[in-house]
N, C-alpha and C positions, 0 to 999 in steps of 0.2 A: 527349491529355494525361491522366495519372493524377490523379484527384481527390486533394487534399491529405491527407484522412483516410486514404485507401488507401495512401498513401506513408509513413504514420507507423509508429513502432515499436508503438504500441497495436494497430493493425490487424494487424500481422504477428506480434506476440509475446504479446498479451494478450487474444485472442479465442478462445473454445472452444465446443464444443457442451456441452449439459447432461451428456451421457454422459462427455465428456472430463473435466469438472470432478469428477464423481463418482469417476472412476477415479484422478485425481490425488490427491484427498483420501483415498481409501481406501488408496492406495499409501503416502502419507506417514504415515498413521496406523499402518498395519501395520509399517512400518519403525521408527517411533518406539517402538511397543510392544515390538518385538523387542529394540531396543538397551536400553531402560529395564529390561525384564525381566532381561536378562543382567547389567546393572549391579547390580540388587538381589541376584541369585543369587550373583554374585561376592563380594558383601559378606556375605551370609547365605543359604546354600542353603535353598531351599524357601520363602523369604519372599515371593516374587512370587505364590504361589498364592492368597493372600488379598486381593490387590490388584485392584480393579475399574478397569480402564483405560477411558479415554474412547473412544467410537467417533467416526467422522467427523461424524455429525450433531450430537453433543454438542459437539464442537470448534467447529462452525459456529455453534451457539447462542451460545457465548461470544464469538466474533469479532463477531457481529452485535450483541450486547449492548454491547460497547465501541465499535463503530462508531456506535451510537445516542447515545453520550455526546459524540461530537465536536461536534455542533451546539450542545450546552450550553456547552462550553468556548469555541467560536467566538463565541457570544453574549456570554459574559462578557468576552472580550478584544476584542470588536467586530471580529473578523476578517471579511473579505468572503466572499461565496459561493464564490469560486474556491478559497480556502484550505480551506474546509470540504469541498468536493467532492473536492479533490485528496487531502486527508488520508484520507478514507474509501477512495478508490481505492488509495492506498498500503497501507493496512491489509489490504484484501482481497487485494491482490497478494502481500503478504508471506506470507500463509498459503496460498499456492499453492506456496511453496518451503519452508515450515517448519510446525511444529505447535505448538499451545498447550502441549503437554506439555514442550516445550523452552523456549519463550519465552511468558510470560504476556501475554495481549493488552492488559492495562492498561498495562504498560510500553511495549509496542510502539506502542500508540495514542498515548501522549504523545510518543514520539519521531517517529512519522509526522506528527503535527500540527506539531511544531516544524520538521521538515524541509520540510513543505509551505509554511510561512510564508516560507522562504528561496527555494524553487524557483518560487514564484509572485510573488516580488518584494514580499513584505509582511513583512520580517524583524522579529523582536522580540528584545531582549536576553535571553540565556539566564537570567540572574538574575531579571529581571522576569517571565519565563515560569514558571520553577520555583517561585519564592517565592510565587506566587499560586495554586498548586495544592497542596492539603493533602497532607502526608506525602510530598512530592516534593523531591528535591535536584537540583541541576544534573547531577550524575553519573548520576542515574536516567535522564535524558534523553539525554545525549550518549554514554553508554557503548554504547548500541545503535545509534547513528546510522550508523556504517559498515556494520554488519550489515544494517540496513534498506536502505540505499542499494545495497549489494551484491546483496541479494535482489531488488531492483527492476531489476537489471541496469544500474544508473545511468541508467535511462530515466525521466526525471522529468516529461516533458511528458504531459499527459492531456487528451484531448478529452472535453468534458462535454456531457451532455444539456441542461443549463440554457441553454447558449449556443445549442444547436441550436433549442431552444424559442423563444428570442428571435428567431432568424432566421425561423422559421415565422410568428411573430407579425407581424414586419415585412412578410413576403410577403402575409399576409392583408389588411393595410391598403392594399397597393398593387394588389390585384386590380381589374380594370376595373369590376366591379359591386359593389365594397365600399362600404358606407355611409360617408359622409365623417367621421362621428363615432365610427367603430369603436374607435379607440385609447382613447377615454374611456368610451364606453357599454358596451363589452364587456371593460373592463380586469379585471373580477372573474373572467372566464373565464381570462385569462392567469394571474392569481394562483392560481386553483384548479389549473390545469395545473402550475404551478411547484411547488405543494405535492405533487402526485403524482410529479413528477420527484425531489423530495427523498426521498420514500418509496422510490423505485426504488433509491436508493443502498444501502439495507439489503438488497437482493436481489442475485441474480447477473446482473441484466439487462445491466449494462455489460460483463460478461465474455462475453456471448453475442451481444448485438445492437449495432447502431451507435447513436451518440448521436441521430441524426435519427429513427431508428425508435422509440427510447424517448421522445423528445420528442413525436412524433406520437401514440403510444399514450397518453401523459399527457393530451394535448389531447383525444383521443377520449373519455376518461373525463369530462373537464370539460365538453365540448360536442361530441357526435358529429357534428352538422351542420357545424360549423366545420372539424373534422378532415376530413370528407368533401369539403368545398369545397376545401380546400387540396390534398388528394390528387388530385382530378380536374383541378385546375389544372396539376398536374405531369405527369399521365398522361392528357391529353385524348383521345388516340386509341389508347391501349394498354389496352383493356378487360380483356385477359388478366392484366395486372399487378395489377389491383385485388383480385381474389379472393385471390391469393397474399399481397398486402400485408395484407389483412384477417385472414388466418390468423396472420401474424406479430404483428400488433397485438393479437390476442386472447391470444396466448401471453404477451406482455409485460404486458398488463393483469392477467393472472392473477398474475404475479410481483409487480406493484406492489400489488395489493390484498392479497395474502398478507403482504407486508412491512409494510403499514400496520397490520396487527393487532398489538396490544401483546403482548410476550412474557410468558409465565407466570413471574413473578419467582421463585416458589418452586422451580420446575423448574430455572431457571438457577442459582439460589443453591446448589441441591443438586449440580449439576454442578461449580460452582466449588469447593465443599468437597471433592469427590472429587479435583479436580485437585491440591489441596495434598498429597494422599497419593501420587498416581501421577506427579507431576512428576519429570522426569529429575533424579536427585540430582547428576549432574555439573554441572548448571546452578544448583544451590543453593549460594550462597556460604557457605563455612565447613564444608560437609558433608565427610565422609570421602572420598566419591567425587570431590567437587570438588577437594579438596586433593591427592588422588592424581593426578588428571588434570593439575593445574597442575604438580606435581612432574615428571611424565612429559614434559610440554611443555618444561619448563626443561632437563631432561636432554638431550632431543633438540636443543634450541637450543644447549646447551653443546657437544655433539658436533659440531654443524655449525660452530660457531666454531672448534673445535680443528682440524677438517679443513681449514677455510679457511686458518687460520694455517699449518698444515703444508704446504699446497700453494702458499703464496705464495713467489715467488722471493726468494732472499736479497738483502739490500741491503748495499752497501759504502759506508758513510758517507753524507753528504748529497749527493745528485746535483747540487745547485745550489751547494754551498758553495765549491768551488775556483774555479769560474768567476766567481762574484760577488766573491770575495776578490781575484781577479786584476784585476777591473774597478776595485775600490776603490784598488788600488795604482797602476794606470795613472792614475786620476783625481788621486791625490796627486802623482804625478810631473809631470803637466801643470801643477799649481798651482805647483810649485817653479820651473818654467820661467818 
């Protein structure tokens, strides 16, 4: 029987190697720069030469900055852990299909969080959500909702490391030689490990490793002995598996520890300022490029409607009129009888 996680869309569609992730982000970035450069040049030849476009690493800095704001919003609204973790996953997945130069992560983050409240069955009214976020209107949230859902491939279920950590914690309490008071005496270990799991969300860990691997790595930071105890309970006779697992856990720990370091605010602010200059003008409401694109889309839509109308078969009166009229006459005739 295939384990449930390995049958999931997450396992099949949202796991990559570190090299794959770099390639995806580089390709998206290069494509976006090409399109935006051409848009600037079409409006004013030579204007793109002075623009400093973002590189993939700078895009990732902004995505992680806004991912770090999701816990703050969840704390304000008192959303549960599942909503927070799911929203962060949605945000990171979105930017494996799109770039920040097309869609600013602040707006996508707000939409991803709102969508996560619905997909995890913790919905909130749109007005109650938007009205409690400064400088945010309901349209700022819902205008991007279909785009976000489409970018996720409408695959909303996410397997999370915090759930895997809880499973490991329950396992540790049920081991034959576990102390009877482990649940209470070592609860601080679980809380520390959970903190590391939360840090992992700001890294690429969930895009590369399984939830259980991330959970075990978090536990190994909090208490290496407990992590080793759990590992040996699962692989009692497979000594060859442990060294391989140790290498995996070391790689995840490095990601977690790097993500736990606070970002340089000034560096990120400088990147965000540059984004205002190199943002795709076709996505800036009211700009010349935006209006031109909208006009072109409307022209194509009108052409499509015209072709559809021309291809439609001619109609000869109401196809139901005569029959219904006849039935009414018959009905009246029966009444007269």
